[in-house]
Backbone as XML, in Angstrom:
<?xml version="1.0"?>
<chain id="A" units="angstrom">
  <residue number="1" name="UNK">
    <atom name="N" x="-5.532" y="19.859" z="18.989"/>
    <atom name="CA" x="-4.365" y="19.038" z="19.212"/>
    <atom name="C" x="-4.806" y="17.639" z="19.658"/>
  </residue>
  <residue number="2" name="UNK">
    <atom name="N" x="-4.203" y="16.616" z="19.075"/>
    <atom name="CA" x="-4.569" y="15.241" z="19.404"/>
    <atom name="C" x="-3.995" y="14.850" z="20.762"/>
  </residue>
  <residue number="3" name="UNK">
    <atom name="N" x="-4.799" y="14.122" z="21.505"/>
    <atom name="CA" x="-4.312" y="13.600" z="22.781"/>
    <atom name="C" x="-3.386" y="12.422" z="22.516"/>
  </residue>
  <residue number="4" name="UNK">
    <atom name="N" x="-2.643" y="12.029" z="23.532"/>
    <atom name="CA" x="-1.741" y="10.892" z="23.346"/>
    <atom name="C" x="-2.523" y="9.628" z="23.012"/>
  </residue>
  <residue number="5" name="UNK">
    <atom name="N" x="-3.727" y="9.486" z="23.572"/>
    <atom name="CA" x="-4.565" y="8.327" z="23.261"/>
    <atom name="C" x="-4.976" y="8.341" z="21.786"/>
  </residue>
  <residue number="6" name="UNK">
    <atom name="N" x="-5.373" y="9.491" z="21.283"/>
    <atom name="CA" x="-5.756" y="9.610" z="19.868"/>
    <atom name="C" x="-4.562" y="9.345" z="18.957"/>
  </residue>
  <residue number="7" name="UNK">
    <atom name="N" x="-3.389" y="9.836" z="19.347"/>
    <atom name="CA" x="-2.181" y="9.626" z="18.564"/>
    <atom name="C" x="-1.817" y="8.143" z="18.520"/>
  </residue>
  <residue number="8" name="UNK">
    <atom name="N" x="-1.889" y="7.477" z="19.649"/>
    <atom name="CA" x="-1.599" y="6.043" z="19.693"/>
    <atom name="C" x="-2.603" y="5.274" z="18.852"/>
  </residue>
  <residue number="9" name="UNK">
    <atom name="N" x="-3.876" y="5.649" z="18.918"/>
    <atom name="CA" x="-4.907" y="4.977" z="18.128"/>
    <atom name="C" x="-4.642" y="5.155" z="16.633"/>
  </residue>
  <residue number="10" name="UNK">
    <atom name="N" x="-4.250" y="6.354" z="16.222"/>
    <atom name="CA" x="-3.947" y="6.612" z="14.815"/>
    <atom name="C" x="-2.738" y="5.795" z="14.358"/>
  </residue>
  <residue number="11" name="UNK">
    <atom name="N" x="-1.729" y="5.714" z="15.214"/>
    <atom name="CA" x="-0.540" y="4.925" z="14.885"/>
    <atom name="C" x="-0.863" y="3.439" z="14.816"/>
  </residue>
  <residue number="12" name="UNK">
    <atom name="N" x="-1.710" y="2.958" z="15.701"/>
    <atom name="CA" x="-2.123" y="1.549" z="15.672"/>
    <atom name="C" x="-2.909" y="1.239" z="14.410"/>
  </residue>
  <residue number="13" name="UNK">
    <atom name="N" x="-3.771" y="2.154" z="14.008"/>
    <atom name="CA" x="-4.529" y="1.971" z="12.768"/>
    <atom name="C" x="-3.582" y="1.869" z="11.578"/>
  </residue>
  <residue number="14" name="UNK">
    <atom name="N" x="-2.609" y="2.760" z="11.497"/>
    <atom name="CA" x="-1.647" y="2.724" z="10.394"/>
    <atom name="C" x="-0.827" y="1.441" z="10.416"/>
  </residue>
  <residue number="15" name="UNK">
    <atom name="N" x="-0.413" y="0.991" z="11.593"/>
    <atom name="CA" x="0.349" y="-0.251" z="11.709"/>
    <atom name="C" x="-0.497" y="-1.451" z="11.283"/>
  </residue>
  <residue number="16" name="UNK">
    <atom name="N" x="-1.758" y="-1.443" z="11.664"/>
    <atom name="CA" x="-2.661" y="-2.533" z="11.292"/>
    <atom name="C" x="-2.868" y="-2.564" z="9.780"/>
  </residue>
  <residue number="17" name="UNK">
    <atom name="N" x="-3.037" y="-1.391" z="9.194"/>
    <atom name="CA" x="-3.192" y="-1.314" z="7.731"/>
    <atom name="C" x="-1.934" y="-1.794" z="7.018"/>
  </residue>
  <residue number="18" name="UNK">
    <atom name="N" x="-0.771" y="-1.399" z="7.520"/>
    <atom name="CA" x="0.488" y="-1.819" z="6.912"/>
    <atom name="C" x="0.640" y="-3.334" z="6.989"/>
  </residue>
  <residue number="19" name="UNK">
    <atom name="N" x="0.301" y="-3.917" z="8.131"/>
    <atom name="CA" x="0.399" y="-5.370" z="8.292"/>
    <atom name="C" x="-0.584" y="-6.097" z="7.384"/>
  </residue>
  <residue number="20" name="UNK">
    <atom name="N" x="-1.792" y="-5.576" z="7.268"/>
    <atom name="CA" x="-2.794" y="-6.193" z="6.390"/>
    <atom name="C" x="-2.343" y="-6.133" z="4.935"/>
  </residue>
  <residue number="21" name="UNK">
    <atom name="N" x="-1.837" y="-4.974" z="4.508"/>
    <atom name="CA" x="-1.369" y="-4.832" z="3.129"/>
    <atom name="C" x="-0.199" y="-5.767" z="2.851"/>
  </residue>
  <residue number="22" name="UNK">
    <atom name="N" x="0.712" y="-5.897" z="3.819"/>
    <atom name="CA" x="1.847" y="-6.797" z="3.644"/>
    <atom name="C" x="1.392" y="-8.252" z="3.538"/>
  </residue>
  <residue number="23" name="UNK">
    <atom name="N" x="0.414" y="-8.631" z="4.321"/>
    <atom name="CA" x="-0.119" y="-10.000" z="4.255"/>
    <atom name="C" x="-0.770" y="-10.275" z="2.905"/>
  </residue>
  <residue number="24" name="UNK">
    <atom name="N" x="-1.533" y="-9.325" z="2.422"/>
    <atom name="CA" x="-2.191" y="-9.491" z="1.120"/>
    <atom name="C" x="-1.145" y="-9.566" z="0.007"/>
  </residue>
  <residue number="25" name="UNK">
    <atom name="N" x="-0.170" y="-8.661" z="0.038"/>
    <atom name="CA" x="0.882" y="-8.677" z="-0.983"/>
    <atom name="C" x="1.656" y="-9.994" z="-0.943"/>
  </residue>
  <residue number="26" name="UNK">
    <atom name="N" x="1.962" y="-10.479" z="0.253"/>
    <atom name="CA" x="2.675" y="-11.760" z="0.378"/>
    <atom name="C" x="1.851" y="-12.903" z="-0.195"/>
  </residue>
  <residue number="27" name="UNK">
    <atom name="N" x="0.562" y="-12.883" z="0.064"/>
    <atom name="CA" x="-0.312" y="-13.908" z="-0.497"/>
    <atom name="C" x="-0.360" y="-13.863" z="-2.014"/>
  </residue>
  <residue number="28" name="UNK">
    <atom name="N" x="-0.410" y="-12.662" z="-2.566"/>
    <atom name="CA" x="-0.424" y="-12.519" z="-4.025"/>
    <atom name="C" x="0.889" y="-13.005" z="-4.643"/>
  </residue>
  <residue number="29" name="UNK">
    <atom name="N" x="1.988" y="-12.660" z="-3.994"/>
    <atom name="CA" x="3.292" y="-13.112" z="-4.491"/>
    <atom name="C" x="3.385" y="-14.630" z="-4.419"/>
  </residue>
  <residue number="30" name="UNK">
    <atom name="N" x="2.964" y="-15.194" z="-3.318"/>
    <atom name="CA" x="3.000" y="-16.646" z="-3.158"/>
    <atom name="C" x="2.123" y="-17.346" z="-4.193"/>
  </residue>
  <residue number="31" name="UNK">
    <atom name="N" x="0.942" y="-16.802" z="-4.406"/>
    <atom name="CA" x="0.006" y="-17.411" z="-5.355"/>
    <atom name="C" x="0.459" y="-17.270" z="-6.802"/>
  </residue>
  <residue number="32" name="UNK">
    <atom name="N" x="1.331" y="-16.310" z="-7.067"/>
    <atom name="CA" x="1.769" y="-16.096" z="-8.450"/>
    <atom name="C" x="2.645" y="-17.233" z="-8.958"/>
  </residue>
  <residue number="33" name="UNK">
    <atom name="N" x="3.284" y="-17.944" z="-8.042"/>
    <atom name="CA" x="4.097" y="-19.089" z="-8.446"/>
    <atom name="C" x="5.436" y="-18.706" z="-9.055"/>
  </residue>
  <residue number="34" name="UNK">
    <atom name="N" x="5.875" y="-17.469" z="-8.877"/>
    <atom name="CA" x="7.168" y="-17.069" z="-9.414"/>
    <atom name="C" x="7.882" y="-16.177" z="-8.407"/>
  </residue>
  <residue number="35" name="UNK">
    <atom name="N" x="9.173" y="-16.079" z="-8.583"/>
    <atom name="CA" x="9.962" y="-15.207" z="-7.712"/>
    <atom name="C" x="9.708" y="-13.747" z="-8.078"/>
  </residue>
  <residue number="36" name="UNK">
    <atom name="N" x="9.778" y="-12.888" z="-7.089"/>
    <atom name="CA" x="9.642" y="-11.449" z="-7.291"/>
    <atom name="C" x="10.882" y="-10.757" z="-6.747"/>
  </residue>
  <residue number="37" name="UNK">
    <atom name="N" x="11.320" y="-9.731" z="-7.434"/>
    <atom name="CA" x="12.425" y="-8.935" z="-6.911"/>
    <atom name="C" x="11.901" y="-8.104" z="-5.741"/>
  </residue>
  <residue number="38" name="UNK">
    <atom name="N" x="12.807" y="-7.558" z="-4.970"/>
    <atom name="CA" x="12.408" y="-6.690" z="-3.866"/>
    <atom name="C" x="11.618" y="-5.505" z="-4.416"/>
  </residue>
  <residue number="39" name="UNK">
    <atom name="N" x="12.082" y="-4.941" z="-5.521"/>
    <atom name="CA" x="11.379" y="-3.810" z="-6.135"/>
    <atom name="C" x="9.959" y="-4.156" z="-6.537"/>
  </residue>
  <residue number="40" name="UNK">
    <atom name="N" x="9.772" y="-5.348" z="-7.118"/>
    <atom name="CA" x="8.421" y="-5.781" z="-7.487"/>
    <atom name="C" x="7.545" y="-5.959" z="-6.255"/>
  </residue>
  <residue number="41" name="UNK">
    <atom name="N" x="8.122" y="-6.528" z="-5.208"/>
    <atom name="CA" x="7.358" y="-6.752" z="-3.980"/>
    <atom name="C" x="6.943" y="-5.426" z="-3.351"/>
  </residue>
  <residue number="42" name="UNK">
    <atom name="N" x="7.846" y="-4.466" z="-3.324"/>
    <atom name="CA" x="7.522" y="-3.151" z="-2.757"/>
    <atom name="C" x="6.457" y="-2.465" z="-3.599"/>
  </residue>
  <residue number="43" name="UNK">
    <atom name="N" x="6.564" y="-2.558" z="-4.917"/>
    <atom name="CA" x="5.562" y="-1.953" z="-5.801"/>
    <atom name="C" x="4.195" y="-2.593" z="-5.563"/>
  </residue>
  <residue number="44" name="UNK">
    <atom name="N" x="4.162" y="-3.899" z="-5.437"/>
    <atom name="CA" x="2.900" y="-4.580" z="-5.172"/>
    <atom name="C" x="2.329" y="-4.167" z="-3.821"/>
  </residue>
  <residue number="45" name="UNK">
    <atom name="N" x="3.178" y="-4.082" z="-2.817"/>
    <atom name="CA" x="2.735" y="-3.629" z="-1.503"/>
    <atom name="C" x="2.124" y="-2.241" z="-1.597"/>
  </residue>
  <residue number="46" name="UNK">
    <atom name="N" x="2.776" y="-1.339" z="-2.311"/>
    <atom name="CA" x="2.258" y="0.019" z="-2.476"/>
    <atom name="C" x="0.925" y="-0.011" z="-3.228"/>
  </residue>
  <residue number="47" name="UNK">
    <atom name="N" x="0.814" y="-0.846" z="-4.257"/>
    <atom name="CA" x="-0.453" y="-0.971" z="-4.982"/>
    <atom name="C" x="-1.578" y="-1.411" z="-4.044"/>
  </residue>
  <residue number="48" name="UNK">
    <atom name="N" x="-1.290" y="-2.380" z="-3.202"/>
    <atom name="CA" x="-2.296" y="-2.864" z="-2.254"/>
    <atom name="C" x="-2.672" y="-1.758" z="-1.267"/>
  </residue>
  <residue number="49" name="UNK">
    <atom name="N" x="-1.663" y="-1.126" z="-0.680"/>
    <atom name="CA" x="-1.931" y="-0.082" z="0.310"/>
    <atom name="C" x="-2.762" y="1.055" z="-0.260"/>
  </residue>
  <residue number="50" name="UNK">
    <atom name="N" x="-2.346" y="1.610" z="-1.377"/>
    <atom name="CA" x="-3.057" y="2.763" z="-1.928"/>
    <atom name="C" x="-4.405" y="2.373" z="-2.522"/>
  </residue>
  <residue number="51" name="UNK">
    <atom name="N" x="-4.539" y="1.142" z="-2.995"/>
    <atom name="CA" x="-5.840" y="0.700" z="-3.513"/>
    <atom name="C" x="-6.860" y="0.555" z="-2.394"/>
  </residue>
  <residue number="52" name="UNK">
    <atom name="N" x="-6.424" y="0.032" z="-1.258"/>
    <atom name="CA" x="-7.335" y="-0.164" z="-0.138"/>
    <atom name="C" x="-7.592" y="1.120" z="0.644"/>
  </residue>
  <residue number="53" name="UNK">
    <atom name="N" x="-6.547" y="1.925" z="0.816"/>
    <atom name="CA" x="-6.661" y="3.132" z="1.650"/>
    <atom name="C" x="-6.060" y="4.330" z="0.932"/>
  </residue>
  <residue number="54" name="UNK">
    <atom name="N" x="-6.729" y="4.823" z="-0.100"/>
    <atom name="CA" x="-6.202" y="5.993" z="-0.810"/>
    <atom name="C" x="-6.146" y="7.203" z="0.119"/>
  </residue>
  <residue number="55" name="UNK">
    <atom name="N" x="-5.176" y="8.051" z="-0.117"/>
    <atom name="CA" x="-5.041" y="9.238" z="0.724"/>
    <atom name="C" x="-4.563" y="10.401" z="-0.140"/>
  </residue>
  <residue number="56" name="UNK">
    <atom name="N" x="-5.500" y="11.221" z="-0.524"/>
    <atom name="CA" x="-5.231" y="12.342" z="-1.425"/>
    <atom name="C" x="-4.261" y="13.364" z="-0.839"/>
  </residue>
  <residue number="57" name="UNK">
    <atom name="N" x="-4.045" y="13.359" z="0.478"/>
    <atom name="CA" x="-3.176" y="14.349" z="1.114"/>
    <atom name="C" x="-1.701" y="14.133" z="0.813"/>
  </residue>
  <residue number="58" name="UNK">
    <atom name="N" x="-1.320" y="12.935" z="0.406"/>
    <atom name="CA" x="0.081" y="12.613" z="0.215"/>
    <atom name="C" x="0.501" y="12.722" z="-1.246"/>
  </residue>
  <residue number="59" name="UNK">
    <atom name="N" x="1.606" y="13.409" z="-1.469"/>
    <atom name="CA" x="2.160" y="13.494" z="-2.817"/>
    <atom name="C" x="2.526" y="12.124" z="-3.362"/>
  </residue>
  <residue number="60" name="UNK">
    <atom name="N" x="2.979" y="11.235" z="-2.483"/>
    <atom name="CA" x="3.337" y="9.875" z="-2.912"/>
    <atom name="C" x="2.113" y="9.156" z="-3.462"/>
  </residue>
  <residue number="61" name="UNK">
    <atom name="N" x="0.948" y="9.383" z="-2.842"/>
    <atom name="CA" x="-0.282" y="8.778" z="-3.353"/>
    <atom name="C" x="-0.629" y="9.355" z="-4.715"/>
  </residue>
  <residue number="62" name="UNK">
    <atom name="N" x="-0.515" y="10.662" z="-4.866"/>
    <atom name="CA" x="-0.832" y="11.310" z="-6.144"/>
    <atom name="C" x="0.043" y="10.751" z="-7.264"/>
  </residue>
  <residue number="63" name="UNK">
    <atom name="N" x="1.329" y="10.582" z="-6.988"/>
    <atom name="CA" x="2.256" y="10.035" z="-7.980"/>
    <atom name="C" x="1.904" y="8.586" z="-8.302"/>
  </residue>
  <residue number="64" name="UNK">
    <atom name="N" x="1.622" y="7.797" z="-7.272"/>
    <atom name="CA" x="1.238" y="6.399" z="-7.483"/>
    <atom name="C" x="-0.028" y="6.316" z="-8.333"/>
  </residue>
  <residue number="65" name="UNK">
    <atom name="N" x="-1.015" y="7.134" z="-8.003"/>
    <atom name="CA" x="-2.293" y="7.122" z="-8.720"/>
    <atom name="C" x="-2.087" y="7.422" z="-10.197"/>
  </residue>
  <residue number="66" name="UNK">
    <atom name="N" x="-1.265" y="8.413" z="-10.486"/>
    <atom name="CA" x="-0.972" y="8.774" z="-11.876"/>
    <atom name="C" x="-0.303" y="7.610" z="-12.604"/>
  </residue>
  <residue number="67" name="UNK">
    <atom name="N" x="0.736" y="7.048" z="-11.987"/>
    <atom name="CA" x="1.473" y="5.949" z="-12.614"/>
    <atom name="C" x="0.642" y="4.679" z="-12.707"/>
  </residue>
  <residue number="68" name="UNK">
    <atom name="N" x="-0.166" y="4.400" z="-11.696"/>
    <atom name="CA" x="-0.998" y="3.199" z="-11.694"/>
    <atom name="C" x="-2.016" y="3.259" z="-12.830"/>
  </residue>
  <residue number="69" name="UNK">
    <atom name="N" x="-2.649" y="4.411" z="-12.995"/>
    <atom name="CA" x="-3.630" y="4.569" z="-14.081"/>
    <atom name="C" x="-2.976" y="4.448" z="-15.446"/>
  </residue>
  <residue number="70" name="UNK">
    <atom name="N" x="-1.803" y="5.059" z="-15.612"/>
    <atom name="CA" x="-1.096" y="4.950" z="-16.886"/>
    <atom name="C" x="-0.755" y="3.498" z="-17.179"/>
  </residue>
  <residue number="71" name="UNK">
    <atom name="N" x="-0.300" y="2.758" z="-16.169"/>
    <atom name="CA" x="0.048" y="1.354" z="-16.329"/>
    <atom name="C" x="-1.195" y="0.528" z="-16.714"/>
  </residue>
  <residue number="72" name="UNK">
    <atom name="N" x="-2.315" y="0.784" z="-16.063"/>
    <atom name="CA" x="-3.549" y="0.048" z="-16.342"/>
    <atom name="C" x="-4.072" y="0.336" z="-17.742"/>
  </residue>
  <residue number="73" name="UNK">
    <atom name="N" x="-3.897" y="1.556" z="-18.231"/>
    <atom name="CA" x="-4.354" y="1.913" z="-19.575"/>
    <atom name="C" x="-3.560" y="1.218" z="-20.663"/>
  </residue>
  <residue number="74" name="UNK">
    <atom name="N" x="-2.320" y="0.829" z="-20.376"/>
    <atom name="CA" x="-1.470" y="0.188" z="-21.378"/>
    <atom name="C" x="-1.578" y="-1.323" z="-21.381"/>
  </residue>
  <residue number="75" name="UNK">
    <atom name="N" x="-2.431" y="-1.872" z="-20.543"/>
    <atom name="CA" x="-2.595" y="-3.340" z="-20.511"/>
    <atom name="C" x="-3.427" y="-3.810" z="-21.681"/>
  </residue>
</chain>
């Protein structure tokens, strides 16, 4: 069982990763020179998050990985 200190550390790590991914996604959107819909921004954020910190334990990651690879193959 995780101690409260370990739990807080894990939550801080996840928050830090989320903030870093959001900053990177915002930079990419800004550099693109065009407007993005909320859906596009969320998709880009998810691409950044899962690309930097893949996590095989999550079904959401598995689905993203499948769709991301299919999308990349059609480019």
